[in-house]
N, CA, C and O atoms as a printed pandas DataFrame, in Angstrom:
     atom_number atom_name residue_name chain_id  residue_number  x_coord  y_coord  z_coord
0              1         N          MET        A               1  -24.995   20.004   31.406
1              2        CA          MET        A               1  -24.129   18.868   31.555
2              3         C          MET        A               1  -23.564   18.871   32.978
3              4         O          MET        A               1  -23.202   19.920   33.511
4              5         N          LYS        A               2  -23.496   17.697   33.574
5              6        CA          LYS        A               2  -22.997   17.577   34.938
6              7         C          LYS        A               2  -21.484   17.754   34.962
7              8         O          LYS        A               2  -20.792   17.537   33.967
8              9         N          LYS        A               3  -20.993   18.157   36.140
9             10        CA          LYS        A               3  -19.550   18.350   36.309
10            11         C          LYS        A               3  -18.792   17.044   36.088
11            12         O          LYS        A               3  -17.698   17.060   35.523
12            13         N          GLU        A               4  -19.348   15.921   36.519
13            14        CA          GLU        A               4  -18.671   14.626   36.333
14            15         C          GLU        A               4  -18.533   14.311   34.838
15            16         O          GLU        A               4  -17.506   13.791   34.402
16            17         N          ASP        A               5  -19.555   14.623   34.070
17            18        CA          ASP        A               5  -19.512   14.385   32.620
18            19         C          ASP        A               5  -18.446   15.241   31.948
19            20         O          ASP        A               5  -17.692   14.756   31.105
20            21         N          THR        A               6  -18.388   16.515   32.326
21            22        CA          THR        A               6  -17.384   17.401   31.723
22            23         C          THR        A               6  -15.985   16.959   32.113
23            24         O          THR        A               6  -15.071   17.009   31.290
24            25         N          ASP        A               7  -15.803   16.528   33.348
25            26        CA          ASP        A               7  -14.482   16.043   33.767
26            27         C          ASP        A               7  -14.102   14.774   32.993
27            28         O          ASP        A               7  -12.945   14.610   32.605
28            29         N          ALA        A               8  -15.059   13.889   32.771
29            30        CA          ALA        A               8  -14.784   12.646   32.038
30            31         C          ALA        A               8  -14.400   12.941   30.584
31            32         O          ALA        A               8  -13.470   12.340   30.048
32            33         N          VAL        A               9  -15.114   13.859   29.961
33            34        CA          VAL        A               9  -14.802   14.239   28.582
34            35         C          VAL        A               9  -13.426   14.893   28.520
35            36         O          VAL        A               9  -12.666   14.641   27.585
36            37         N          ASP        A              10  -13.099   15.718   29.488
37            38        CA          ASP        A              10  -11.798   16.378   29.543
38            39         C          ASP        A              10  -10.669   15.345   29.685
39            40         O          ASP        A              10   -9.658   15.430   28.989
40            41         N          ILE        A              11  -10.843   14.391   30.568
41            42        CA          ILE        A              11   -9.836   13.337   30.765
42            43         C          ILE        A              11   -9.686   12.501   29.500
43            44         O          ILE        A              11   -8.567   12.194   29.090
44            45         N          LEU        A              12  -10.793   12.135   28.883
45            46        CA          LEU        A              12  -10.765   11.349   27.652
46            47         C          LEU        A              12  -10.027   12.094   26.543
47            48         O          LEU        A              12   -9.219   11.509   25.822
48            49         N          GLY        A              13  -10.308   13.376   26.415
49            50        CA          GLY        A              13   -9.637   14.191   25.407
50            51         C          GLY        A              13   -8.136   14.242   25.622
51            52         O          GLY        A              13   -7.366   14.128   24.668
52            53         N          ARG        A              14   -7.708   14.415   26.885
53            54        CA          ARG        A              14   -6.274   14.449   27.184
54            55         C          ARG        A              14   -5.598   13.112   26.884
55            56         O          ARG        A              14   -4.471   13.088   26.389
56            57         N          VAL        A              15   -6.269   12.012   27.176
57            58        CA          VAL        A              15   -5.703   10.687   26.912
58            59         C          VAL        A              15   -5.566   10.455   25.400
59            60         O          VAL        A              15   -4.552    9.924   24.946
60            61         N          ILE        A              16   -6.567   10.846   24.632
61            62        CA          ILE        A              16   -6.502   10.686   23.170
62            63         C          ILE        A              16   -5.353   11.503   22.596
63            64         O          ILE        A              16   -4.597   11.001   21.764
64            65         N          ILE        A              17   -5.209   12.754   23.028
65            66        CA          ILE        A              17   -4.120   13.602   22.545
66            67         C          ILE        A              17   -2.767   13.022   22.945
67            68         O          ILE        A              17   -1.811   13.091   22.172
68            69         N          LYS        A              18   -2.679   12.453   24.138
69            70        CA          LYS        A              18   -1.427   11.844   24.603
70            71         C          LYS        A              18   -1.011   10.698   23.678
71            72         O          LYS        A              18    0.159   10.598   23.310
72            73         N          TYR        A              19   -1.948    9.839   23.301
73            74        CA          TYR        A              19   -1.627    8.700   22.441
74            75         C          TYR        A              19   -1.345    9.115   20.997
75            76         O          TYR        A              19   -0.523    8.493   20.324
76            77         N          ILE        A              20   -2.005   10.140   20.526
77            78        CA          ILE        A              20   -1.705   10.652   19.187
78            79         C          ILE        A              20   -0.284   11.214   19.149
79            80         O          ILE        A              20    0.469   10.931   18.218
80            81         N          ASN        A              21    0.082   12.001   20.145
81            82        CA          ASN        A              21    1.437   12.550   20.209
82            83         C          ASN        A              21    2.483   11.452   20.328
83            84         O          ASN        A              21    3.553   11.547   19.726
84            85         N          LYS        A              22    2.186   10.423   21.090
85            86        CA          LYS        A              22    3.116    9.304   21.244
86            87         C          LYS        A              22    3.312    8.592   19.902
87            88         O          LYS        A              22    4.440    8.254   19.542
88            89         N          ALA        A              23    2.238    8.365   19.170
89            90        CA          ALA        A              23    2.331    7.705   17.865
90            91         C          ALA        A              23    3.122    8.561   16.879
91            92         O          ALA        A              23    3.902    8.028   16.090
92            93         N          LEU        A              24    2.934    9.867   16.913
93            94        CA          LEU        A              24    3.671   10.756   16.021
94            95         C          LEU        A              24    5.164   10.778   16.360
95            96         O          LEU        A              24    6.003   10.820   15.461
96            97         N          LYS        A              25    5.493   10.749   17.637
97            98        CA          LYS        A              25    6.900   10.754   18.049
98            99         C          LYS        A              25    7.596    9.456   17.662
99           100         O          LYS        A              25    8.749    9.475   17.231
100          101         N          GLU        A              26    6.910    8.341   17.811
101          102        CA          GLU        A              26    7.501    7.041   17.498
102          103         C          GLU        A              26    7.452    6.724   16.014
103          104         O          GLU        A              26    8.008    5.722   15.565
104          105         N          ARG        A              27    6.786    7.579   15.260
105          106        CA          ARG        A              27    6.640    7.406   13.813
106          107         C          ARG        A              27    6.200    5.978   13.490
107          108         O          ARG        A              27    6.924    5.211   12.856
108          109         N          VAL        A              28    5.021    5.656   13.936
109          110        CA          VAL        A              28    4.459    4.333   13.714
110          111         C          VAL        A              28    4.430    4.052   12.215
111          112         O          VAL        A              28    3.896    4.842   11.436
112          113         N          VAL        A              29    5.010    2.921   11.818
113          114        CA          VAL        A              29    5.135    2.569   10.413
114          115         C          VAL        A              29    4.403    1.257   10.164
115          116         O          VAL        A              29    4.415    0.354   11.001
116          117         N          SER        A              30    3.770    1.167    9.009
117          118        CA          SER        A              30    3.103   -0.072    8.632
118          119         C          SER        A              30    3.262   -0.273    7.131
119          120         O          SER        A              30    3.768    0.607    6.435
120          121         N          ASP        A              31    2.834   -1.420    6.631
121          122        CA          ASP        A              31    2.887   -1.677    5.195
122          123         C          ASP        A              31    1.950   -0.705    4.473
123          124         O          ASP        A              31    0.872   -0.372    4.966
124          125         N          ILE        A              32    2.388   -0.263    3.298
125          126        CA          ILE        A              32    1.584    0.646    2.489
126          127         C          ILE        A              32    1.363   -0.008    1.133
127          128         O          ILE        A              32    2.326   -0.374    0.459
128          129         N          THR        A              33    0.119   -0.158    0.729
129          130        CA          THR        A              33   -0.214   -0.739   -0.572
130          131         C          THR        A              33   -0.963    0.304   -1.388
131          132         O          THR        A              33   -1.880    0.955   -0.886
132          133         N          TYR        A              34   -0.572    0.459   -2.641
133          134        CA          TYR        A              34   -1.208    1.446   -3.498
134          135         C          TYR        A              34   -1.171    0.963   -4.941
135          136         O          TYR        A              34   -0.412    0.059   -5.292
136          137         N          GLU        A              35   -1.998    1.578   -5.763
137          138        CA          GLU        A              35   -2.084    1.220   -7.173
138          139         C          GLU        A              35   -1.010    1.971   -7.960
139          140         O          GLU        A              35   -0.763    3.154   -7.725
140          141         N          SER        A              36   -0.379    1.263   -8.895
141          142        CA          SER        A              36    0.652    1.863   -9.730
142          143         C          SER        A              36    0.530    1.297  -11.142
143          144         O          SER        A              36   -0.419    0.574  -11.447
144          145         N          VAL        A              37    1.496    1.628  -12.001
145          146        CA          VAL        A              37    1.495    1.150  -13.375
146          147         C          VAL        A              37    2.913    0.705  -13.729
147          148         O          VAL        A              37    3.890    1.287  -13.258
148          149         N          ILE        A              38    3.016   -0.328  -14.559
149          150        CA          ILE        A              38    4.322   -0.795  -15.007
150          151         C          ILE        A              38    4.769    0.103  -16.156
151          152         O          ILE        A              38    4.150    0.114  -17.220
152          153         N          LYS        A              39    5.840    0.852  -15.937
153          154        CA          LYS        A              39    6.345    1.779  -16.949
154          155         C          LYS        A              39    7.284    1.090  -17.934
155          156         O          LYS        A              39    7.331    1.445  -19.112
156          157         N          ASN        A              40    8.034    0.097  -17.438
157          158        CA          ASN        A              40    9.028   -0.574  -18.274
158          159         C          ASN        A              40    9.356   -1.918  -17.643
159          160         O          ASN        A              40    9.085   -2.146  -16.464
160          161         N          ILE        A              41    9.942   -2.806  -18.442
161          162        CA          ILE        A              41   10.388   -4.102  -17.938
162          163         C          ILE        A              41   11.879   -4.212  -18.239
163          164         O          ILE        A              41   12.294   -4.093  -19.392
164          165         N          THR        A              42   12.687   -4.439  -17.199
165          166        CA          THR        A              42   14.134   -4.552  -17.340
166          167         C          THR        A              42   14.573   -5.918  -16.835
167          168         O          THR        A              42   13.779   -6.625  -16.215
168          169         N          PRO        A              43   15.828   -6.309  -17.088
169          170        CA          PRO        A              43   16.331   -7.581  -16.537
170          171         C          PRO        A              43   16.314   -7.605  -15.002
171          172         O          PRO        A              43   16.250   -8.677  -14.401
172          173         N          LYS        A              44   16.373   -6.427  -14.368
173          174        CA          LYS        A              44   16.369   -6.366  -12.901
174          175         C          LYS        A              44   14.969   -6.464  -12.311
175          176         O          LYS        A              44   14.821   -6.792  -11.134
176          177         N          GLY        A              45   13.938   -6.185  -13.109
177          178        CA          GLY        A              45   12.570   -6.234  -12.606
178          179         C          GLY        A              45   11.665   -5.279  -13.362
179          180         O          GLY        A              45   11.977   -4.845  -14.471
180          181         N          TYR        A              46   10.552   -4.966  -12.747
181          182        CA          TYR        A              46    9.544   -4.088  -13.350
182          183         C          TYR        A              46    9.740   -2.662  -12.828
183          184         O          TYR        A              46    9.942   -2.456  -11.632
184          185         N          VAL        A              47    9.679   -1.691  -13.724
185          186        CA          VAL        A              47    9.783   -0.290  -13.326
186          187         C          VAL        A              47    8.367    0.211  -13.063
187          188         O          VAL        A              47    7.527    0.236  -13.963
188          189         N          VAL        A              48    8.111    0.612  -11.807
189          190        CA          VAL        A              48    6.796    1.109  -11.399
190          191         C          VAL        A              48    6.973    2.491  -10.777
191          192         O          VAL        A              48    8.088    2.900  -10.452
192          193         N          LEU        A              49    5.873    3.193  -10.620
193          194        CA          LEU        A              49    5.896    4.494   -9.957
194          195         C          LEU        A              49    5.571    4.321   -8.488
195          196         O          LEU        A              49    4.617    3.627   -8.138
196          197         N          ASP        A              50    6.374    4.963   -7.608
197          198        CA          ASP        A              50    6.045    4.912   -6.184
198          199         C          ASP        A              50    5.035    6.006   -5.856
199          200         O          ASP        A              50    4.543    6.682   -6.760
200          201         N          ARG        A              51    4.723    6.186   -4.590
201          202        CA          ARG        A              51    3.684    7.141   -4.198
202          203         C          ARG        A              51    4.036    8.584   -4.540
203          204         O          ARG        A              51    3.144    9.408   -4.740
204          205         N          SER        A              52    5.325    8.895   -4.608
205          206        CA          SER        A              52    5.724   10.269   -4.916
206          207         C          SER        A              52    5.915   10.501   -6.414
207          208         O          SER        A              52    6.242   11.611   -6.834
208          209         N          GLY        A              53    5.711    9.442   -7.231
209          210        CA          GLY        A              53    5.837    9.575   -8.673
210          211         C          GLY        A              53    7.214    9.221   -9.207
211          212         O          GLY        A              53    7.467    9.347  -10.405
212          213         N          GLN        A              54    8.108    8.776   -8.325
213          214        CA          GLN        A              54    9.450    8.370   -8.738
214          215         C          GLN        A              54    9.415    6.948   -9.287
215          216         O          GLN        A              54    8.629    6.118   -8.831
216          217         N          GLU        A              55   10.268    6.675  -10.265
217          218        CA          GLU        A              55   10.342    5.324  -10.821
218          219         C          GLU        A              55   11.177    4.443   -9.901
219          220         O          GLU        A              55   12.250    4.842   -9.448
220          221         N          ARG        A              56   10.678    3.247   -9.632
221          222        CA          ARG        A              56   11.360    2.262   -8.778
222          223         C          ARG        A              56   11.345    0.918   -9.481
223          224         O          ARG        A              56   10.411    0.610  -10.223
224          225         N          ILE        A              57   12.373    0.119   -9.252
225          226        CA          ILE        A              57   12.398   -1.243   -9.782
226          227         C          ILE        A              57   11.819   -2.160   -8.719
227          228         O          ILE        A              57   12.263   -2.155   -7.571
228          229         N          ALA        A              58   10.827   -2.944   -9.109
229          230        CA          ALA        A              58   10.139   -3.836   -8.178
230          231         C          ALA        A              58   10.091   -5.243   -8.764
231          232         O          ALA        A              58   10.009   -5.430   -9.978
232          233         N          GLN        A              59   10.144   -6.214   -7.879
233          234        CA          GLN        A              59    9.970   -7.604   -8.267
234          235         C          GLN        A              59    8.501   -7.968   -8.109
235          236         O          GLN        A              59    7.775   -7.345   -7.334
236          237         N          CYS        A              60    8.073   -8.981   -8.851
237          238        CA          CYS        A              60    6.697   -9.464   -8.739
238          239         C          CYS        A              60    6.698  -10.708   -7.865
239          240         O          CYS        A              60    7.467  -11.636   -8.113
240          241         N          CYS        A              61    5.858  -10.738   -6.858
241          242        CA          CYS        A              61    5.806  -11.896   -5.966
242          243         C          CYS        A              61    4.589  -12.782   -6.244
243          244         O          CYS        A              61    4.218  -13.605   -5.407
244          245         N          ILE        A              62    3.971  -12.618   -7.410
245          246        CA          ILE        A              62    2.804  -13.425   -7.779
246          247         C          ILE        A              62    3.277  -14.532   -8.711
247          248         O          ILE        A              62    3.706  -14.238   -9.827
248          249         N          PRO        A              63    3.216  -15.790   -8.296
249          250        CA          PRO        A              63    3.681  -16.874   -9.164
250          251         C          PRO        A              63    2.777  -17.083  -10.378
251          252         O          PRO        A              63    1.551  -17.055  -10.268
252          253         N          GLY        A              64    3.401  -17.292  -11.527
253          254        CA          GLY        A              64    2.666  -17.653  -12.737
254          255         C          GLY        A              64    1.933  -16.519  -13.431
255          256         O          GLY        A              64    1.087  -16.776  -14.287
256          257         N          VAL        A              65    2.230  -15.280  -13.091
257          258        CA          VAL        A              65    1.547  -14.152  -13.730
258          259         C          VAL        A              65    2.548  -13.420  -14.619
259          260         O          VAL        A              65    3.622  -13.025  -14.165
260          261         N          ALA        A              66    2.188  -13.246  -15.880
261          262        CA          ALA        A              66    3.019  -12.499  -16.826
262          263         C          ALA        A              66    2.507  -11.065  -16.881
263          264         O          ALA        A              66    1.363  -10.816  -17.261
264          265         N          LEU        A              67    3.363  -10.130  -16.499
265          266        CA          LEU        A              67    2.964   -8.721  -16.494
266          267         C          LEU        A              67    3.483   -8.028  -17.744
267          268         O          LEU        A              67    4.515   -8.403  -18.300
268          269         N          LYS        A              68    2.743   -7.003  -18.178
269          270        CA          LYS        A              68    3.093   -6.271  -19.401
270          271         C          LYS        A              68    3.242   -4.783  -19.076
271          272         O          LYS        A              68    2.794   -4.304  -18.034
272          273         N          MET        A              69    3.883   -4.075  -20.000
273          274        CA          MET        A              69    4.011   -2.631  -19.838
274          275         C          MET        A              69    2.628   -1.983  -19.826
275          276         O          MET        A              69    1.704   -2.447  -20.496
276          277         N          LEU        A              70    2.504   -0.924  -19.068
277          278        CA          LEU        A              70    1.279   -0.128  -18.889
278          279         C          LEU        A              70    0.166   -0.877  -18.172
279          280         O          LEU        A              70   -0.974   -0.414  -18.146
280          281         N          GLN        A              71    0.483   -2.029  -17.589
281          282        CA          GLN        A              71   -0.509   -2.773  -16.815
282          283         C          GLN        A              71   -0.579   -2.174  -15.413
283          284         O          GLN        A              71    0.444   -1.819  -14.827
284          285         N          ARG        A              72   -1.788   -2.066  -14.888
285          286        CA          ARG        A              72   -1.975   -1.535  -13.542
286          287         C          ARG        A              72   -1.775   -2.647  -12.528
287          288         O          ARG        A              72   -2.288   -3.753  -12.698
288          289         N          VAL        A              73   -1.025   -2.351  -11.471
289          290        CA          VAL        A              73   -0.692   -3.340  -10.455
290          291         C          VAL        A              73   -0.820   -2.719   -9.066
291          292         O          VAL        A              73   -0.843   -1.497   -8.913
292          293         N          TRP        A              74   -0.902   -3.586   -8.059
293          294        CA          TRP        A              74   -0.850   -3.171   -6.664
294          295         C          TRP        A              74    0.591   -3.314   -6.212
295          296         O          TRP        A              74    1.203   -4.365   -6.397
296          297         N          VAL        A              75    1.135   -2.258   -5.617
297          298        CA          VAL        A              75    2.516   -2.246   -5.148
298          299         C          VAL        A              75    2.506   -2.113   -3.630
299          300         O          VAL        A              75    1.716   -1.354   -3.069
300          301         N          LYS        A              76    3.394   -2.862   -2.967
301          302        CA          LYS        A              76    3.461   -2.806   -1.511
302          303         C          LYS        A              76    4.844   -2.337   -1.077
303          304         O          LYS        A              76    5.861   -2.806   -1.589
304          305         N          GLU        A              77    4.868   -1.402   -0.122
305          306        CA          GLU        A              77    6.091   -0.964    0.547
306          307         C          GLU        A              77    6.044   -1.539    1.953
307          308         O          GLU        A              77    5.309   -1.028    2.799
308          309         N          PRO        A              78    6.817   -2.601    2.226
309          310        CA          PRO        A              78    6.802   -3.170    3.581
310          311         C          PRO        A              78    7.417   -2.198    4.587
311          312         O          PRO        A              78    8.583   -1.823    4.465
312          313         N          MET        A              79    6.641   -1.804    5.561
313          314        CA          MET        A              79    7.069   -0.905    6.626
314          315         C          MET        A              79    7.648    0.389    6.053
315          316         O          MET        A              79    8.521    1.002    6.668
316          317         N          GLY        A              80    7.167    0.806    4.880
317          318        CA          GLY        A              80    7.630    2.035    4.258
318          319         C          GLY        A              80    9.035    1.958    3.688
319          320         O          GLY        A              80    9.617    2.986    3.341
320          321         N          ASN        A              81    9.598    0.743    3.584
321          322        CA          ASN        A              81   10.960    0.552    3.089
322          323         C          ASN        A              81   10.947    0.452    1.562
323          324         O          ASN        A              81   10.501   -0.555    1.011
324          325         N          LEU        A              82   11.435    1.493    0.877
325          326        CA          LEU        A              82   11.413    1.517   -0.585
326          327         C          LEU        A              82   12.377    0.510   -1.202
327          328         O          LEU        A              82   12.230    0.166   -2.375
328          329         N          ASN        A              83   13.359    0.029   -0.441
329          330        CA          ASN        A              83   14.292   -0.978   -0.968
330          331         C          ASN        A              83   13.630   -2.344   -1.121
331          332         O          ASN        A              83   14.129   -3.190   -1.863
332          333         N          LYS        A              84   12.527   -2.568   -0.437
333          334        CA          LYS        A              84   11.843   -3.861   -0.491
334          335         C          LYS        A              84   10.495   -3.774   -1.194
335          336         O          LYS        A              84    9.626   -4.621   -0.989
336          337         N          ILE        A              85   10.326   -2.753   -2.019
337          338        CA          ILE        A              85    9.078   -2.566   -2.744
338          339         C          ILE        A              85    8.848   -3.759   -3.679
339          340         O          ILE        A              85    9.788   -4.247   -4.307
340          341         N          HIS        A              86    7.602   -4.226   -3.771
341          342        CA          HIS        A              86    7.293   -5.348   -4.657
342          343         C          HIS        A              86    5.842   -5.282   -5.139
343          344         O          HIS        A              86    4.991   -4.631   -4.534
344          345         N          ILE        A              87    5.594   -5.976   -6.245
345          346        CA          ILE        A              87    4.253   -6.049   -6.823
346          347         C          ILE        A              87    3.527   -7.197   -6.134
347          348         O          ILE        A              87    4.009   -8.330   -6.118
348          349         N          CYS        A              88    2.359   -6.893   -5.563
349          350        CA          CYS        A              88    1.642   -7.917   -4.800
350          351         C          CYS        A              88    0.276   -8.248   -5.393
351          352         O          CYS        A              88   -0.430   -9.109   -4.866
352          353         N          GLY        A              89   -0.105   -7.583   -6.473
353          354        CA          GLY        A              89   -1.404   -7.869   -7.067
354          355         C          GLY        A              89   -1.553   -7.182   -8.408
355          356         O          GLY        A              89   -0.793   -6.279   -8.757
356          357         N          VAL        A              90   -2.552   -7.631   -9.152
357          358        CA          VAL        A              90   -2.838   -7.078  -10.462
358          359         C          VAL        A              90   -4.223   -6.455  -10.416
359          360         O          VAL        A              90   -5.166   -7.060   -9.904
360          361         N          VAL        A              91   -4.345   -5.255  -10.947
361          362        CA          VAL        A              91   -5.638   -4.574  -11.000
362          363         C          VAL        A              91   -6.343   -5.023  -12.261
363          364         O          VAL        A              91   -5.814   -4.857  -13.360
364          365         N          GLY        A              92   -7.518   -5.584  -12.120
365          366        CA          GLY        A              92   -8.292   -6.002  -13.288
366          367         C          GLY        A              92   -7.889   -7.353  -13.819
367          368         O          GLY        A              92   -7.662   -8.290  -13.054
368          369         N          ASN        A              93   -7.800   -7.456  -15.137
369          370        CA          ASN        A              93   -7.588   -8.719  -15.833
370          371         C          ASN        A              93   -6.151   -9.212  -15.692
371          372         O          ASN        A              93   -5.214   -8.424  -15.820
372          373         N          THR        A              94   -5.968  -10.510  -15.430
373          374        CA          THR        A              94   -4.632  -11.090  -15.292
374          375         C          THR        A              94   -4.228  -11.888  -16.519
375          376         O          THR        A              94   -3.262  -12.648  -16.455
376          377         N          SER        A              95   -4.925  -11.745  -17.623
377          378        CA          SER        A              95   -4.662  -12.490  -18.863
378          379         C          SER        A              95   -4.795  -13.998  -18.665
379          380         O          SER        A              95   -4.137  -14.778  -19.354
380          381         N          ASN        A              96   -5.628  -14.400  -17.746
381          382        CA          ASN        A              96   -5.881  -15.808  -17.493
382          383         C          ASN        A              96   -7.145  -16.179  -18.269
383          384         O          ASN        A              96   -8.231  -15.725  -17.909
384          385         N          PRO        A              97   -7.035  -16.994  -19.328
385          386        CA          PRO        A              97   -8.207  -17.300  -20.145
386          387         C          PRO        A              97   -9.296  -18.041  -19.381
387          388         O          PRO        A              97  -10.467  -17.957  -19.753
388          389         N          ASN        A              98   -8.943  -18.762  -18.328
389          390        CA          ASN        A              98   -9.947  -19.471  -17.538
390          391         C          ASN        A              98  -10.783  -18.503  -16.709
391          392         O          ASN        A              98  -11.937  -18.794  -16.392
392          393         N          ARG        A              99  -10.213  -17.358  -16.357
393          394        CA          ARG        A              99  -10.928  -16.382  -15.548
394          395         C          ARG        A              99  -11.781  -15.465  -16.407
395          396         O          ARG        A              99  -12.835  -15.007  -15.964
396          397         N          ARG        A             100  -11.349  -15.195  -17.610
397          398        CA          ARG        A             100  -12.054  -14.277  -18.494
398          399         C          ARG        A             100  -13.327  -14.929  -19.036
399          400         O          ARG        A             100  -13.329  -16.112  -19.377
400          401         N          ASN        A             101  -14.376  -14.173  -19.110
401          402        CA          ASN        A             101  -15.659  -14.613  -19.693
402          403         C          ASN        A             101  -16.257  -15.843  -19.014
403          404         O          ASN        A             101  -16.978  -16.610  -19.653
404          405         N          ARG        A             102  -15.976  -16.032  -17.775
405          406        CA          ARG        A             102  -16.563  -17.193  -17.097
406          407         C          ARG        A             102  -18.005  -16.914  -16.742
407          408         O          ARG        A             102  -18.392  -15.761  -16.550
408          409         N          SER        A             103  -18.794  -17.956  -16.656
409          410        CA          SER        A             103  -20.212  -17.813  -16.327
410          411         C          SER        A             103  -20.357  -17.503  -14.857
411          412         O          SER        A             103  -19.620  -18.030  -14.023
412          413         N          ARG        A             104  -21.295  -16.659  -14.548
413          414        CA          ARG        A             104  -21.536  -16.315  -13.141
414          415         C          ARG        A             104  -22.864  -16.836  -12.717
415          416         O          ARG        A             104  -23.260  -16.654  -11.566
């Protein structure tokens, strides 16, 4: 390998490490979406499990969808903020008779 090539790889490696360290220091945060299950339904909202297994109360932001206990849902944490956790999707069947058994 030529000296210029080794120097280029060395510089590239240092730049990549610099940006990784910068991202870790700034604690880059983004929305996190994961699959969960509805454990209970209360007047305040739906009780779901967060990523660590803790129960959280979440609102559903899907209009016209009736959710049931033990139904699997997609849960979103906006910017990692657990206070704004909400249900953003349903895994599998949504109990919509028009969608079920449709011809393909």
